[in-house]
C-alpha positions as CSV (number, residue, x, y, z in Angstrom):
1,M,-69.1,-8.2,-3.8
2,H,-71.0,-10.9,-1.7
3,I,-69.2,-13.6,-4.1
4,M,-65.8,-11.9,-3.3
5,Y,-66.6,-12.2,0.7
6,S,-67.5,-16.0,0.0
7,L,-64.3,-16.9,-1.8
8,F,-62.2,-15.1,0.5
9,P,-63.7,-15.1,4.2
10,L,-60.3,-13.6,5.5
11,A,-59.9,-10.7,3.0
12,A,-62.4,-8.4,4.6
13,T,-61.6,-9.1,8.1
14,R,-59.8,-6.6,10.3
15,P,-56.6,-7.7,11.9
16,S,-56.7,-8.3,15.6
17,D,-54.9,-5.7,18.1
18,G,-52.8,-8.4,19.7
19,F,-51.7,-9.0,15.9
20,L,-50.7,-5.1,15.1
21,N,-49.1,-4.7,18.6
22,T,-46.5,-8.0,17.9
23,I,-46.1,-6.4,14.5
24,T,-45.0,-3.3,16.3
25,L,-43.2,-4.6,18.8
26,W,-41.2,-6.6,16.4
27,T,-40.6,-3.5,14.3
28,F,-39.3,-1.9,17.0
29,I,-37.0,-4.5,18.1
30,L,-35.7,-4.9,14.7
31,V,-35.0,-1.6,14.2
32,G,-33.3,-1.2,17.3
33,L,-31.0,-4.1,17.0
34,M,-29.9,-3.1,13.4
35,A,-29.3,0.5,15.1
36,I,-26.4,-1.0,17.4
37,G,-25.2,-3.1,14.6
38,G,-24.9,0.1,12.4
39,Y,-23.2,1.9,15.5
40,F,-20.6,-1.1,15.8
41,M,-20.0,-0.9,12.0
42,F,-19.6,2.6,12.0
43,R,-17.0,2.6,14.8
44,K,-15.3,-0.1,12.7
45,F,-15.5,2.2,9.6
46,L,-13.8,5.1,11.7
47,K,-11.1,3.0,12.4
48,V,-10.4,2.2,8.6
49,L,-10.3,5.9,7.6
50,P,-6.8,7.0,7.0
51,M,-5.4,9.6,9.0
52,R,-3.1,12.6,8.4
53,D,-0.2,10.2,8.0
54,G,-2.3,8.4,5.4
55,K,-2.6,5.1,7.6
56,S,-5.5,4.0,9.6
57,K,-5.7,2.9,12.9
58,L,-5.8,-0.6,11.9
59,D,-2.8,-0.3,9.7
60,W,-0.9,1.0,12.4
61,Q,-2.2,-2.0,14.6
62,N,-1.0,-4.4,11.9
63,Y,2.4,-2.8,11.5
64,W,3.2,-2.8,15.6
65,V,2.3,-6.2,15.4
66,E,4.2,-7.8,12.7
67,R,7.2,-5.3,13.9
68,S,7.0,-7.0,17.5
69,R,6.4,-10.2,16.4
70,P,9.9,-11.9,16.9
71,L,10.1,-9.9,20.2
72,W,7.3,-12.1,22.2
73,T,8.4,-14.7,24.4
74,E,6.1,-17.6,25.7
75,E,6.0,-15.5,29.3
76,S,4.6,-12.4,27.4
77,K,2.2,-14.0,25.2
78,A,0.5,-16.2,28.2
79,L,0.7,-12.4,30.3
80,L,-1.3,-11.3,27.0
81,N,-3.8,-13.9,27.2
82,L,-4.3,-13.5,30.9
83,F,-5.3,-9.6,30.1
84,V,-7.7,-10.6,27.6
85,D,-9.6,-13.5,29.5
86,P,-12.2,-11.6,31.1
87,V,-13.1,-10.2,27.6
88,P,-16.3,-11.8,25.7
89,N,-15.3,-13.9,23.1
90,A,-17.2,-12.5,20.3
91,F,-14.7,-9.6,20.8
92,R,-11.4,-11.2,22.7
93,D,-9.7,-11.0,19.2
94,I,-9.7,-7.8,18.3
95,A,-9.0,-7.0,21.9
96,K,-6.2,-9.0,22.1
97,H,-4.9,-7.4,18.4
98,T,-5.4,-3.9,19.9
99,I,-3.5,-4.9,23.2
100,A,-0.7,-6.7,21.2
101,A,-0.1,-3.6,18.8
102,K,0.1,-1.2,22.1
103,I,2.6,-3.9,23.7
104,G,4.6,-4.0,20.7
105,Q,4.8,-0.5,20.1
106,L,6.2,0.0,23.2
107,A,8.6,-2.6,23.3
108,V,10.0,-1.9,19.5
109,E,10.1,2.0,20.6
110,S,12.0,1.3,23.6
111,G,14.6,-0.7,21.4
112,A,14.1,-3.7,23.5
113,S,15.5,-7.4,22.3
114,Q,12.0,-8.9,23.8
115,V,8.5,-8.0,25.1
116,T,8.8,-7.7,29.0
117,H,6.5,-8.0,31.9
118,D,6.6,-4.4,32.4
119,H,6.1,-3.7,28.5
120,C,2.9,-6.0,28.8
121,I,1.2,-4.2,32.0
122,E,2.1,-0.6,30.2
123,G,0.8,-1.4,26.7
124,Y,-2.3,-2.8,28.8
125,I,-3.2,0.0,30.5
126,K,-2.6,2.1,27.5
127,A,-4.5,0.2,25.1
128,T,-7.4,-0.1,27.6
129,P,-10.3,2.8,27.3
130,Q,-10.4,5.1,30.1
131,R,-14.1,3.8,30.9
132,D,-13.0,0.2,31.7
133,Y,-10.0,1.0,34.0
134,K,-12.4,-0.2,36.9
135,Y,-12.3,-3.7,35.1
136,L,-8.7,-3.6,34.5
137,I,-7.4,-3.3,37.8
138,K,-9.7,-5.7,38.9
139,N,-8.3,-8.1,36.7
140,L,-4.9,-7.0,37.6
141,K,-5.6,-7.4,41.4
142,R,-7.1,-10.8,41.1
143,H,-4.0,-12.1,39.2
144,N,-1.8,-10.6,41.9
145,I,-0.1,-8.1,39.4
146,D,1.9,-5.1,40.8
147,Y,0.8,-2.1,38.8
148,S,1.7,0.5,41.8
149,A,4.5,1.6,39.0
150,Y,1.6,2.6,36.5
151,E,-0.8,4.1,38.8
152,H,-0.1,7.8,37.3
153,L,-1.3,6.3,33.7
154,L,-4.6,5.1,35.6
155,Q,-5.2,8.8,36.9
156,S,-4.9,10.4,33.3
């Protein structure tokens, strides 16, 4: 046994408390990050599940974006880009697609020949989660966009 200690001097030593604390800290950090990632992956998974009509939420968004593609003008595209400007880059494409789908749905269902300023504002409000209305209002005010005709949508 004495020979083993001389060949492997570190084999019989106990790790220091600082090392164990570091390993424990990194374990909690990694488990926390995996939980956060799993949460967002699960949310994405729920959007892909089919609803009662057989299409998922993402299928419907793609449908409305494609159906309304010829109705978009340069002005309405610029307004959409203005709406998604405060969204962080990592989520901007997803937000843009979601808002464009809602705006396109409103335009197609109303029978309009093009996406108007009013469709954009109403779609922006309807596509935005209620918890983000404070930022939505702040963004509209910052760009001097009158949303008074849609105040009732912000109350519900």
